[in-house]
Phi, psi and omega in degrees: 000315180297325179297316180296316180299317181297318180293320178298314180295320179296319179295313179299314179299319179296317179296316179297321177298317178300315179299322179296317180289328174297316178297320179294321178296322176298318180299312180297316181299316181294318179300322182280339185272342185245149173244168183248135182216150176278130181230172179230138178286119181257341179198148176227122180228161178244128180228113181054042177081001180252140181273128177245121180251128177263120179256138179243133179208161180247134182217121180054041176082000180245149178263138179231150176232138181218130176266128182232127173285134181207156174262355178284158181261125178230154173236154180302132181098349178296143175266138182207132173278128180232163179259129179247145178286123187300323181278346178206087185300347179286345176266116186228161175223149176284326180215158178253165178295149179263167182277349188299320181299315180297318180297316180298316180297317180295319179296315179299315178299321179294319180295314179299315179297320181296317178298314178299320180294317179297316179298318180295317179298316179298320179295315180295321177295322178296314179299316179297321179297315180296316179299320180293319178296319180291329183275318187245349184281172177273130179263125176233157176259102181269146179279128178290119182270315178195161174253121182265141175258116185253121176048055185300328180294340179291329175083004180225136176044058187269357189248143173221151176251132172251124182235161180226159183208133177266115180283118183294341181289318181240002178057031179255153181265128180242145182246146180226137182241131182280171171287167179290147182221134183281337180288148180289093183289332177298314180295319181297312182295316182287323182298317183256007178052049183281130184255327185232164179217148180285133175230130179256129183245143171283119185298331182271342180209095186290351173287344177264107184215170177219121176271115187272094180296329180299336183290344180254358179277142183232000000 
């Protein structure tokens, strides 16, 4: 499950990052495509409730006029710096897009990707730990004490096995708890009358163990 979640987050994060860089590219393109010029308001009209401001400016010895829809208030004769499209100065804007939107999207994408990466690393470390315990750990046959139902209303991975083992070296009883399992372990244990389960112990630290549920599946 964690593996799937990590991949989903990595994919989502990657997509969000792409969108962020696309937005950043739009910002850079717009910045490079427009120039800034001082203009004067020559007319202000209202069309269907929208304000249209006509700006007049001189560029390279030529006069240009541009109508811009705006919610800002202007009066005839006002001076205003506007952005003109370099390939067609008659197309103008009062303001250009900012970089903040792109930065926010990139930051969000980075955070999502980082979370997915961390989950994936933790999952891989967990897998490596289990493989190492199975390869180098001590194998014991622990007695199944009970099957616990964990958060059954959640509907996912509700079962755990608790097993016990008497260590002949110190004659003490030790308990081991398995990871959560979505399969009905109660039914499995009772159906096949399973009494023991494989448990792998770290020889240097017996608190580090793995209850192998796969060992009782048939």
